[in-house]
Backbone as CSV, one residue per row, in Angstrom:
resi,resn,N_x,N_y,N_z,CA_x,CA_y,CA_z,C_x,C_y,C_z
1,CYS,5.192,-1.613,-10.554,4.514,-1.664,-9.272,3.004,-1.645,-9.508
2,ASP,2.294,-2.507,-8.841,0.843,-2.565,-8.927,0.273,-1.627,-7.858
3,LEU,-0.280,-0.509,-8.311,-0.882,0.461,-7.400,-2.397,0.355,-7.527
4,ASN,-3.059,-0.041,-6.456,-4.495,-0.236,-6.508,-5.154,0.564,-5.393
5,ARG,-5.895,1.594,-5.784,-6.618,2.444,-4.838,-5.703,2.990,-3.751
6,CYS,-4.711,3.739,-4.195,-3.721,4.323,-3.296,-3.717,5.826,-3.431
7,LEU,-3.175,6.478,-2.423,-2.948,7.912,-2.470,-1.453,8.115,-2.274
8,LEU,-0.799,8.705,-3.278,0.641,8.939,-3.224,0.904,10.427,-3.124
9,SER,1.784,10.816,-2.216,2.172,12.219,-2.077,3.332,12.515,-3.014
10,GLU,3.636,13.799,-3.134,4.717,14.188,-4.025,6.070,13.763,-3.470
11,GLY,6.994,13.530,-4.366,8.357,13.199,-3.987,8.583,11.760,-3.571
12,CYS,7.603,10.887,-3.747,7.757,9.476,-3.381,8.665,8.768,-4.385
13,ILE,9.376,7.773,-3.883,10.167,6.892,-4.741,9.635,5.491,-4.485
14,ILE,8.842,5.006,-5.430,8.141,3.736,-5.256,8.701,2.699,-6.229
15,SER,9.282,1.644,-5.683,9.788,0.544,-6.500,9.107,-0.761,-6.090
16,GLY,8.188,-0.692,-5.162,7.554,-1.868,-4.572,6.813,-2.734,-5.569
17,HIS,6.488,-3.931,-5.124,5.760,-4.896,-5.942,4.270,-4.559,-6.002
18,ARG,3.676,-4.276,-4.812,2.236,-3.989,-4.780,1.927,-3.066,-3.607
19,ILE,1.116,-2.058,-3.886,0.614,-1.167,-2.846,-0.897,-1.129,-3.003
20,LEU,-1.609,-1.592,-1.980,-3.053,-1.778,-2.054,-3.729,-1.010,-0.923
21,HIS,-4.691,-0.170,-1.250,-5.484,0.577,-0.268,-4.598,1.226,0.800
22,SER,-3.603,1.969,0.366,-2.659,2.586,1.291,-2.437,4.051,0.963
23,ILE,-1.886,4.771,1.926,-1.534,6.177,1.751,-0.027,6.282,1.947
24,ILE,0.635,6.884,0.980,2.085,7.019,1.008,2.413,8.502,1.088
25,GLY,3.093,8.909,2.156,3.354,10.311,2.436,4.528,10.896,1.671
26,ILE,4.756,12.168,1.904,5.759,12.952,1.198,7.165,12.372,1.386
27,ARG,7.909,12.312,0.306,9.295,11.830,0.272,9.448,10.396,0.764
28,ALA,8.374,9.605,0.749,8.446,8.213,1.199,9.169,7.363,0.156
29,ILE,9.862,6.346,0.640,10.568,5.415,-0.229,10.062,4.014,0.085
30,VAL,9.671,3.281,-0.965,9.250,1.887,-0.824,10.146,1.066,-1.751
31,GLY,10.924,0.164,-1.171,11.914,-0.602,-1.909,11.323,-1.658,-2.826
32,GLU,12.166,-2.117,-3.719,11.824,-3.115,-4.730,11.295,-4.394,-4.080
33,GLY,10.209,-4.913,-4.626,9.643,-6.170,-4.158,8.788,-6.072,-2.908
34,SER,8.634,-4.890,-2.341,7.851,-4.744,-1.105,6.358,-4.666,-1.388
35,VAL,5.579,-5.125,-0.416,4.121,-5.123,-0.502,3.583,-4.331,0.686
36,MET,2.670,-3.394,0.417,1.985,-2.651,1.471,0.487,-2.775,1.241
37,GLU,-0.237,-3.199,2.265,-1.681,-3.358,2.165,-2.356,-2.666,3.349
38,HIS,-3.357,-1.868,3.067,-4.172,-1.228,4.103,-3.301,-0.519,5.146
39,SER,-2.360,0.284,4.679,-1.396,0.914,5.571,-1.198,2.386,5.245
40,VAL,-0.558,3.089,6.186,-0.195,4.494,6.003,1.298,4.608,6.275
41,LEU,2.023,5.141,5.308,3.451,5.421,5.455,3.577,6.936,5.427
42,MET,3.923,7.530,6.569,3.927,8.990,6.690,4.961,9.673,5.806
43,GLY,6.075,9.008,5.514,7.097,9.613,4.675,8.281,10.088,5.487
44,ALA,8.938,11.133,4.978,10.161,11.612,5.618,10.245,13.129,5.572
45,ASP,10.977,13.682,6.520,11.200,15.129,6.562,12.277,15.557,5.573
46,PHE,13.083,14.588,5.110,14.205,14.913,4.223,14.589,13.671,3.419
47,TYR,15.310,13.874,2.325,15.905,12.773,1.586,17.265,12.478,2.218
48,GLU,17.591,11.228,2.328,18.865,10.834,2.907,19.908,10.749,1.790
49,HIS,20.926,11.594,1.846,21.924,11.651,0.780,23.156,10.814,1.083
50,GLU,23.376,10.485,2.327,24.523,9.664,2.712,24.015,8.347,3.282
51,ASN,24.814,7.305,3.152,24.449,6.028,3.735,24.524,6.118,5.258
52,PRO,23.552,5.514,5.953,23.596,5.530,7.422,24.717,4.618,7.919
53,LYS,24.901,4.579,9.224,25.904,3.704,9.835,25.649,2.259,9.439
54,LYS,26.688,1.458,9.457,26.573,0.047,9.092,25.513,-0.642,9.953
55,GLY,24.636,-1.405,9.318,23.585,-2.130,10.023,22.314,-1.336,10.252
56,VAL,22.309,-0.042,9.920,21.123,0.794,10.077,20.469,0.958,8.699
57,PRO,19.197,0.592,8.571,18.525,0.737,7.267,18.365,2.207,6.877
58,ARG,18.191,2.440,5.590,17.912,3.785,5.098,16.486,4.172,5.492
59,ILE,16.195,5.466,5.477,14.845,5.942,5.786,13.874,5.389,4.745
60,GLY,12.723,4.912,5.209,11.695,4.360,4.332,11.578,2.862,4.522
61,VAL,10.938,2.225,3.551,10.716,0.776,3.573,11.733,0.136,2.640
62,GLY,12.453,-0.844,3.132,13.476,-1.520,2.354,12.907,-2.466,1.302
63,ARG,13.774,-3.312,0.764,13.390,-4.277,-0.271,12.707,-5.498,0.353
64,ASP,11.786,-6.078,-0.415,11.137,-7.345,-0.070,10.480,-7.363,1.309
65,CYS,9.847,-6.268,1.679,9.114,-6.181,2.948,7.639,-6.499,2.716
66,TYR,6.964,-6.941,3.763,5.514,-7.142,3.728,4.929,-6.355,4.897
67,ILE,4.057,-5.408,4.581,3.457,-4.553,5.606,1.951,-4.534,5.401
68,LYS,1.206,-4.893,6.445,-0.254,-4.945,6.354,-0.853,-4.356,7.620
69,ASN,-1.896,-3.529,7.460,-2.610,-2.912,8.582,-1.640,-2.213,9.544
70,ALA,-0.881,-1.270,8.993,0.124,-0.579,9.799,0.108,0.922,9.537
71,ILE,0.542,1.665,10.543,0.813,3.091,10.409,2.288,3.250,10.749
72,ILE,3.052,3.773,9.794,4.481,3.965,9.989,4.738,5.462,10.001
73,ASP,5.178,5.969,11.144,5.365,7.406,11.321,6.589,7.890,10.539
74,LYS,6.758,9.204,10.505,7.817,9.844,9.714,9.212,9.381,10.118
75,ASN,10.079,9.353,9.107,11.507,9.071,9.263,11.812,7.689,9.825
76,ALA,10.836,6.773,9.795,11.085,5.400,10.247,11.972,4.690,9.231
77,ARG,12.746,3.734,9.728,13.661,2.956,8.896,13.258,1.485,9.004
78,ILE,12.731,0.945,7.921,12.280,-0.443,7.891,13.273,-1.226,7.037
79,GLY,14.015,-2.145,7.645,15.059,-2.894,6.953,14.512,-3.893,5.946
80,ASP,15.377,-4.324,5.028,15.024,-5.296,3.993,14.432,-6.561,4.615
81,GLY,13.383,-7.089,3.982,12.788,-8.347,4.403,11.960,-8.293,5.676
82,ALA,11.645,-7.098,6.164,10.817,-6.988,7.368,9.386,-7.440,7.074
83,TYR,8.746,-8.018,8.074,7.375,-8.514,7.964,6.592,-7.884,9.102
84,ILE,5.630,-7.019,8.769,4.888,-6.268,9.785,3.391,-6.469,9.572
85,THR,2.735,-7.082,10.544,1.291,-7.302,10.496,0.784,-7.498,11.931
86,PRO,-0.452,-7.106,12.217,-0.988,-7.306,13.575,-1.485,-8.732,13.812
87,ASP,-1.493,-9.561,12.784,-2.021,-10.926,12.914,-1.340,-11.669,14.057
88,GLY,-2.147,-12.238,14.942,-1.642,-13.038,16.044,-1.145,-12.247,17.238
89,LYS,-1.325,-10.930,17.218,-0.865,-10.101,18.331,-2.063,-9.575,19.118
90,ALA,-1.913,-9.557,20.417,-2.987,-9.062,21.280,-3.123,-7.550,21.134
91,ASP,-4.359,-7.077,21.194,-4.604,-5.635,21.150,-3.962,-4.980,22.378
92,ASN,-3.572,-3.732,22.235,-2.916,-2.945,23.284,-1.522,-3.468,23.654
93,THR,-0.892,-4.197,22.736,0.490,-4.626,22.931,1.398,-3.414,22.737
94,GLU,2.348,-3.221,23.648,3.297,-2.105,23.521,4.712,-2.626,23.708
95,THR,5.582,-2.311,22.752,7.000,-2.653,22.839,7.786,-1.410,22.433
96,PRO,9.105,-1.404,22.606,9.881,-0.241,22.162,9.840,-0.027,20.647
97,LEU,9.614,-1.103,19.874,9.603,-0.995,18.412,8.235,-0.691,17.819
98,TYR,7.174,-1.115,18.491,5.830,-0.958,17.919,4.763,-1.047,18.997
99,THR,3.550,-0.633,18.600,2.358,-0.748,19.430,1.255,-1.326,18.561
100,VAL,0.371,-2.124,19.136,-0.796,-2.634,18.417,-2.036,-2.054,19.075
101,LYS,-2.816,-1.307,18.320,-4.074,-0.712,18.799,-5.162,-0.988,17.777
102,ASP,-6.271,-1.525,18.219,-7.434,-1.766,17.349,-7.060,-2.501,16.065
103,GLY,-6.166,-3.479,16.171,-5.808,-4.288,15.006,-4.874,-3.595,14.029
104,ILE,-4.185,-2.557,14.478,-3.253,-1.818,13.620,-1.902,-1.745,14.326
105,VAL,-0.833,-2.073,13.591,0.520,-1.935,14.121,0.960,-0.495,13.892
106,VAL,1.453,0.156,14.943,1.936,1.528,14.843,3.440,1.523,15.108
107,ILE,4.193,1.995,14.111,5.644,2.129,14.224,5.913,3.607,14.516
108,PRO,6.583,3.943,15.626,6.752,5.349,16.003,7.746,6.105,15.124
109,LYS,7.711,7.418,15.252,8.584,8.314,14.494,10.055,7.959,14.734
110,SER,10.805,7.926,13.643,12.254,7.675,13.652,12.643,6.298,14.186
111,ALA,11.707,5.359,14.218,12.016,3.996,14.685,12.961,3.308,13.698
112,ILE,13.729,2.366,14.216,14.620,1.564,13.376,14.200,0.108,13.531
113,ILE,13.688,-0.461,12.436,13.280,-1.864,12.402,14.358,-2.593,11.602
114,PRO,15.185,-3.423,12.249,16.284,-4.081,11.545,15.812,-5.017,10.423
115,ALA,16.688,-5.255,9.469,16.395,-6.167,8.357,15.975,-7.527,8.907
116,GLY,14.962,-8.122,8.274,14.508,-9.457,8.641,13.614,-9.533,9.864
117,THR,13.282,-8.407,10.479,12.439,-8.391,11.676,11.030,-8.851,11.333
118,ARG,10.434,-9.659,12.213,9.051,-10.106,12.049,8.236,-9.536,13.203
119,ILE,7.291,-8.679,12.850,6.392,-8.080,13.843,4.993,-8.550,13.537
C-alpha cells in the first residue's frame, strides 16, 4: 500500500492500493485495491467477527473502492467497487446515503453503501 502523508490510528487493517493525505481512524479497514484521497475514515467501534447478512458489506471500506474528498463516519459499510467523490454534485445536496457540504461528501454513522454504488 502506498501511504503518502497519512495519519493512521491503532488497530487499522490496511490492504488498500493508495492512501493519500487522509486520516484513518481506530479499527478502520480499507480493502485491497482501494484508493482514498483527501478523506477521513472515522473507523469502527468494534471488529466484526461474523459475516453480516447476505448483500450487506462488512464494516469499513471494501475492495477496489475510490474515495476522494469524503468524511466517512464510524461503523459505515462501504461495499466493494464503490466510487465516492463530490465531483459533479451540487453543494448542500442531501440524500439518505450521503450529504455534500463545501465540496466534501459526508457518509453518516452506520450507513450502508452497497457494492458498486457511485456517489
